Each structure stands twice: as structure tokens, then as C-alpha cells.
PDB file with one MODEL, atoms N, CA, C and O in Angstrom:
MODEL        1
ATOM      1  N   UNK A   1       0.809  -1.187   0.000  1.00  0.00           N
ATOM      2  CA  UNK A   1       0.000   0.000   0.000  1.00  0.00           C
ATOM      3  C   UNK A   1       0.857   1.258   0.000  1.00  0.00           C
ATOM      4  O   UNK A   1       0.515   2.249  -0.645  1.00  0.00           O
ATOM      5  N   UNK A   2       1.970   1.216   0.724  1.00  0.00           N
ATOM      6  CA  UNK A   2       2.856   2.386   0.758  1.00  0.00           C
ATOM      7  C   UNK A   2       3.446   2.662  -0.620  1.00  0.00           C
ATOM      8  O   UNK A   2       3.588   3.818  -1.018  1.00  0.00           O
ATOM      9  N   UNK A   3       3.791   1.596  -1.352  1.00  0.00           N
ATOM     10  CA  UNK A   3       4.342   1.779  -2.697  1.00  0.00           C
ATOM     11  C   UNK A   3       3.305   2.385  -3.634  1.00  0.00           C
ATOM     12  O   UNK A   3       3.636   3.227  -4.469  1.00  0.00           O
ATOM     13  N   UNK A   4       2.060   1.963  -3.499  1.00  0.00           N
ATOM     14  CA  UNK A   4       0.990   2.512  -4.335  1.00  0.00           C
ATOM     15  C   UNK A   4       0.816   4.003  -4.054  1.00  0.00           C
ATOM     16  O   UNK A   4       0.720   4.800  -4.988  1.00  0.00           O
ATOM     17  N   UNK A   5       0.775   4.386  -2.785  1.00  0.00           N
ATOM     18  CA  UNK A   5       0.646   5.801  -2.437  1.00  0.00           C
ATOM     19  C   UNK A   5       1.847   6.598  -2.936  1.00  0.00           C
ATOM     20  O   UNK A   5       1.682   7.708  -3.443  1.00  0.00           O
ATOM     21  N   UNK A   6       3.039   6.053  -2.800  1.00  0.00           N
ATOM     22  CA  UNK A   6       4.244   6.745  -3.277  1.00  0.00           C
ATOM     23  C   UNK A   6       4.190   6.968  -4.772  1.00  0.00           C
ATOM     24  O   UNK A   6       4.530   8.049  -5.254  1.00  0.00           O
ATOM     25  N   UNK A   7       3.766   5.958  -5.509  1.00  0.00           N
ATOM     26  CA  UNK A   7       3.687   6.057  -6.966  1.00  0.00           C
ATOM     27  C   UNK A   7       2.620   7.052  -7.389  1.00  0.00           C
ATOM     28  O   UNK A   7       2.840   7.834  -8.314  1.00  0.00           O
ATOM     29  N   UNK A   8       1.475   7.037  -6.733  1.00  0.00           N
ATOM     30  CA  UNK A   8       0.405   7.984  -7.088  1.00  0.00           C
ATOM     31  C   UNK A   8       0.833   9.419  -6.799  1.00  0.00           C
ATOM     32  O   UNK A   8       0.571  10.315  -7.601  1.00  0.00           O
ATOM     33  N   UNK A   9       1.483   9.641  -5.672  1.00  0.00           N
ATOM     34  CA  UNK A   9       1.965  10.988  -5.364  1.00  0.00           C
ATOM     35  C   UNK A   9       3.027  11.440  -6.356  1.00  0.00           C
ATOM     36  O   UNK A   9       3.074  12.616  -6.716  1.00  0.00           O
ATOM     37  N   UNK A  10       3.880  10.522  -6.802  1.00  0.00           N
ATOM     38  CA  UNK A  10       4.897  10.844  -7.810  1.00  0.00           C
ATOM     39  C   UNK A  10       4.226  11.261  -9.117  1.00  0.00           C
ATOM     40  O   UNK A  10       4.664  12.212  -9.764  1.00  0.00           O
ATOM     41  N   UNK A  11       3.174  10.561  -9.503  1.00  0.00           N
ATOM     42  CA  UNK A  11       2.465  10.895 -10.737  1.00  0.00           C
ATOM     43  C   UNK A  11       1.766  12.249 -10.644  1.00  0.00           C
ATOM     44  O   UNK A  11       1.540  12.901 -11.663  1.00  0.00           O
ATOM     45  N   UNK A  12       1.422  12.675  -9.431  1.00  0.00           N
ATOM     46  CA  UNK A  12       0.796  13.988  -9.240  1.00  0.00           C
ATOM     47  C   UNK A  12       1.842  15.091  -9.059  1.00  0.00           C
ATOM     48  O   UNK A  12       1.498  16.257  -8.864  1.00  0.00           O
ATOM     49  N   UNK A  13       3.110  14.715  -9.125  1.00  0.00           N
ATOM     50  CA  UNK A  13       4.173  15.707  -9.051  1.00  0.00           C
ATOM     51  C   UNK A  13       4.608  16.058  -7.638  1.00  0.00           C
ATOM     52  O   UNK A  13       5.240  17.093  -7.425  1.00  0.00           O
ATOM     53  N   UNK A  14       4.277  15.207  -6.667  1.00  0.00           N
ATOM     54  CA  UNK A  14       4.650  15.470  -5.277  1.00  0.00           C
ATOM     55  C   UNK A  14       5.762  14.526  -4.841  1.00  0.00           C
ATOM     56  O   UNK A  14       5.847  13.385  -5.296  1.00  0.00           O
ATOM     57  N   UNK A  15       6.605  15.025  -3.954  1.00  0.00           N
ATOM     58  CA  UNK A  15       7.670  14.203  -3.394  1.00  0.00           C
ATOM     59  C   UNK A  15       7.137  13.532  -2.132  1.00  0.00           C
ATOM     60  O   UNK A  15       6.910  14.206  -1.127  1.00  0.00           O
ATOM     61  N   UNK A  16       6.936  12.234  -2.168  1.00  0.00           N
ATOM     62  CA  UNK A  16       6.314  11.527  -1.055  1.00  0.00           C
ATOM     63  C   UNK A  16       7.184  11.530   0.195  1.00  0.00           C
ATOM     64  O   UNK A  16       6.668  11.331   1.295  1.00  0.00           O
ATOM     65  N   UNK A  17       8.479  11.749   0.057  1.00  0.00           N
ATOM     66  CA  UNK A  17       9.355  11.777   1.230  1.00  0.00           C
ATOM     67  C   UNK A  17       9.291  13.112   1.965  1.00  0.00           C
ATOM     68  O   UNK A  17       9.642  13.183   3.143  1.00  0.00           O
ATOM     69  N   UNK A  18       8.850  14.163   1.292  1.00  0.00           N
ATOM     70  CA  UNK A  18       8.762  15.476   1.924  1.00  0.00           C
ATOM     71  C   UNK A  18       7.351  15.813   2.375  1.00  0.00           C
ATOM     72  O   UNK A  18       7.157  16.791   3.097  1.00  0.00           O
ATOM     73  N   UNK A  19       6.356  15.022   1.966  1.00  0.00           N
ATOM     74  CA  UNK A  19       4.966  15.275   2.333  1.00  0.00           C
ATOM     75  C   UNK A  19       4.720  14.750   3.749  1.00  0.00           C
ATOM     76  O   UNK A  19       4.682  13.541   3.978  1.00  0.00           O
ATOM     77  N   UNK A  20       4.555  15.668   4.683  1.00  0.00           N
ATOM     78  CA  UNK A  20       4.356  15.280   6.083  1.00  0.00           C
ATOM     79  C   UNK A  20       3.125  15.991   6.635  1.00  0.00           C
ATOM     80  O   UNK A  20       2.689  17.013   6.105  1.00  0.00           O
ATOM     81  N   UNK A  21       2.584  15.438   7.696  1.00  0.00           N
ATOM     82  CA  UNK A  21       1.502  16.085   8.415  1.00  0.00           C
ATOM     83  C   UNK A  21       1.771  15.939   9.907  1.00  0.00           C
ATOM     84  O   UNK A  21       2.416  14.985  10.342  1.00  0.00           O
ATOM     85  N   UNK A  22       1.279  16.882  10.675  1.00  0.00           N
ATOM     86  CA  UNK A  22       1.516  16.887  12.123  1.00  0.00           C
ATOM     87  C   UNK A  22       0.296  16.307  12.821  1.00  0.00           C
ATOM     88  O   UNK A  22      -0.837  16.723  12.577  1.00  0.00           O
ATOM     89  N   UNK A  23       0.550  15.336  13.698  1.00  0.00           N
ATOM     90  CA  UNK A  23      -0.503  14.716  14.493  1.00  0.00           C
ATOM     91  C   UNK A  23       0.032  14.480  15.891  1.00  0.00           C
ATOM     92  O   UNK A  23       1.064  13.832  16.064  1.00  0.00           O
ATOM     93  N   UNK A  24      -0.653  14.994  16.872  1.00  0.00           N
ATOM     94  CA  UNK A  24      -0.259  14.867  18.281  1.00  0.00           C
ATOM     95  C   UNK A  24       1.166  15.348  18.534  1.00  0.00           C
ATOM     96  O   UNK A  24       1.899  14.753  19.324  1.00  0.00           O
ATOM     97  N   UNK A  25       1.550  16.419  17.863  1.00  0.00           N
ATOM     98  CA  UNK A  25       2.864  16.995  18.082  1.00  0.00           C
ATOM     99  C   UNK A  25       4.007  16.317  17.350  1.00  0.00           C
ATOM    100  O   UNK A  25       5.163  16.702  17.524  1.00  0.00           O
ATOM    101  N   UNK A  26       3.705  15.303  16.524  1.00  0.00           N
ATOM    102  CA  UNK A  26       4.750  14.603  15.763  1.00  0.00           C
ATOM    103  C   UNK A  26       4.480  14.732  14.282  1.00  0.00           C
ATOM    104  O   UNK A  26       3.326  14.835  13.864  1.00  0.00           O
ATOM    105  N   UNK A  27       5.536  14.727  13.483  1.00  0.00           N
ATOM    106  CA  UNK A  27       5.401  14.750  12.030  1.00  0.00           C
ATOM    107  C   UNK A  27       5.347  13.319  11.506  1.00  0.00           C
ATOM    108  O   UNK A  27       6.168  12.481  11.881  1.00  0.00           O
ATOM    109  N   UNK A  28       4.381  13.048  10.643  1.00  0.00           N
ATOM    110  CA  UNK A  28       4.222  11.737  10.028  1.00  0.00           C
ATOM    111  C   UNK A  28       4.229  11.890   8.523  1.00  0.00           C
ATOM    112  O   UNK A  28       3.800  12.914   7.991  1.00  0.00           O
ATOM    113  N   UNK A  29       4.720  10.869   7.837  1.00  0.00           N
ATOM    114  CA  UNK A  29       4.651  10.831   6.378  1.00  0.00           C
ATOM    115  C   UNK A  29       3.494   9.936   5.966  1.00  0.00           C
ATOM    116  O   UNK A  29       3.225   8.929   6.622  1.00  0.00           O
ATOM    117  N   UNK A  30       2.813  10.290   4.896  1.00  0.00           N
ATOM    118  CA  UNK A  30       1.708   9.485   4.410  1.00  0.00           C
ATOM    119  C   UNK A  30       2.176   8.094   4.023  1.00  0.00           C
ATOM    120  O   UNK A  30       1.456   7.115   4.220  1.00  0.00           O
ATOM    121  N   UNK A  31       3.372   8.002   3.477  1.00  0.00           N
ATOM    122  CA  UNK A  31       3.888   6.714   3.017  1.00  0.00           C
ATOM    123  C   UNK A  31       4.788   6.051   4.040  1.00  0.00           C
ATOM    124  O   UNK A  31       5.440   5.053   3.733  1.00  0.00           O
ATOM    125  N   UNK A  32       4.839   6.594   5.266  1.00  0.00           N
ATOM    126  CA  UNK A  32       5.664   6.067   6.338  1.00  0.00           C
ATOM    127  C   UNK A  32       7.118   5.993   5.868  1.00  0.00           C
ATOM    128  O   UNK A  32       7.550   6.877   5.128  1.00  0.00           O
ATOM    129  N   UNK A  33       7.864   5.014   6.250  1.00  0.00           N
ATOM    130  CA  UNK A  33       9.261   4.897   5.824  1.00  0.00           C
ATOM    131  C   UNK A  33       9.437   3.775   4.805  1.00  0.00           C
ATOM    132  O   UNK A  33      10.560   3.484   4.391  1.00  0.00           O
ATOM    133  N   UNK A  34       8.347   3.150   4.401  1.00  0.00           N
ATOM    134  CA  UNK A  34       8.437   1.981   3.545  1.00  0.00           C
ATOM    135  C   UNK A  34       8.180   2.266   2.071  1.00  0.00           C
ATOM    136  O   UNK A  34       8.586   1.476   1.218  1.00  0.00           O
ATOM    137  N   UNK A  35       7.527   3.358   1.754  1.00  0.00           N
ATOM    138  CA  UNK A  35       7.096   3.609   0.386  1.00  0.00           C
ATOM    139  C   UNK A  35       8.227   3.885  -0.574  1.00  0.00           C
ATOM    140  O   UNK A  35       9.196   4.563  -0.233  1.00  0.00           O
ATOM    141  N   UNK A  36       8.099   3.355  -1.780  1.00  0.00           N
ATOM    142  CA  UNK A  36       9.028   3.656  -2.870  1.00  0.00           C
ATOM    143  C   UNK A  36       8.226   3.764  -4.145  1.00  0.00           C
ATOM    144  O   UNK A  36       7.195   3.108  -4.290  1.00  0.00           O
ATOM    145  N   UNK A  37       8.692   4.590  -5.079  1.00  0.00           N
ATOM    146  CA  UNK A  37       8.022   4.756  -6.360  1.00  0.00           C
ATOM    147  C   UNK A  37       8.305   3.529  -7.215  1.00  0.00           C
ATOM    148  O   UNK A  37       9.463   3.177  -7.438  1.00  0.00           O
ATOM    149  N   UNK A  38       7.257   2.884  -7.690  1.00  0.00           N
ATOM    150  CA  UNK A  38       7.400   1.676  -8.512  1.00  0.00           C
ATOM    151  C   UNK A  38       7.477   2.115  -9.967  1.00  0.00           C
ATOM    152  O   UNK A  38       6.456   2.343 -10.615  1.00  0.00           O
ATOM    153  N   UNK A  39       8.697   2.228 -10.468  1.00  0.00           N
ATOM    154  CA  UNK A  39       8.894   2.709 -11.840  1.00  0.00           C
ATOM    155  C   UNK A  39       8.554   1.643 -12.877  1.00  0.00           C
ATOM    156  O   UNK A  39       8.363   1.964 -14.050  1.00  0.00           O
ATOM    157  N   UNK A  40       8.477   0.389 -12.461  1.00  0.00           N
ATOM    158  CA  UNK A  40       8.179  -0.686 -13.413  1.00  0.00           C
ATOM    159  C   UNK A  40       6.780  -0.572 -14.001  1.00  0.00           C
ATOM    160  O   UNK A  40       6.546  -1.049 -15.111  1.00  0.00           O
ATOM    161  N   UNK A  41       5.839   0.049 -13.282  1.00  0.00           N
ATOM    162  CA  UNK A  41       4.470   0.158 -13.792  1.00  0.00           C
ATOM    163  C   UNK A  41       4.211   1.493 -14.459  1.00  0.00           C
ATOM    164  O   UNK A  41       3.088   1.757 -14.891  1.00  0.00           O
ATOM    165  N   UNK A  42       5.232   2.349 -14.554  1.00  0.00           N
ATOM    166  CA  UNK A  42       5.050   3.682 -15.144  1.00  0.00           C
ATOM    167  C   UNK A  42       5.372   3.756 -16.623  1.00  0.00           C
ATOM    168  O   UNK A  42       5.583   4.849 -17.147  1.00  0.00           O
ATOM    169  N   UNK A  43       5.414   2.657 -17.291  1.00  0.00           N
ATOM    170  CA  UNK A  43       5.738   2.684 -18.727  1.00  0.00           C
ATOM    171  C   UNK A  43       4.519   2.833 -19.584  1.00  0.00           C
ATOM    172  O   UNK A  43       4.626   2.872 -20.809  1.00  0.00           O
TER     173      UNK A  43
ENDMDL
END
């Protein structure tokens, strides 16, 4: 699921590693630390 979110954000022109949100005083990434852009399906 993290890879899917990373790939979709990449296609929308966003950097998934810099996209963070603050919750309970901590910064979280939508793709956590596991997401990677799957370039194999972008052809």
C-alpha cells in the first residue's frame, strides 16, 4: 500500500518523502518509511 501511495503521489508531481503532516505533536509521512516509487508500472 505504501508503494501505491508513493507512486500515485509521484504521478501527481509530489515528493512523497517530503509530504508530512503533524498529528499529536509529531510529524508523520503518508507513506511512512516503507514507500518507494514503482517505476516498473510507469511505462
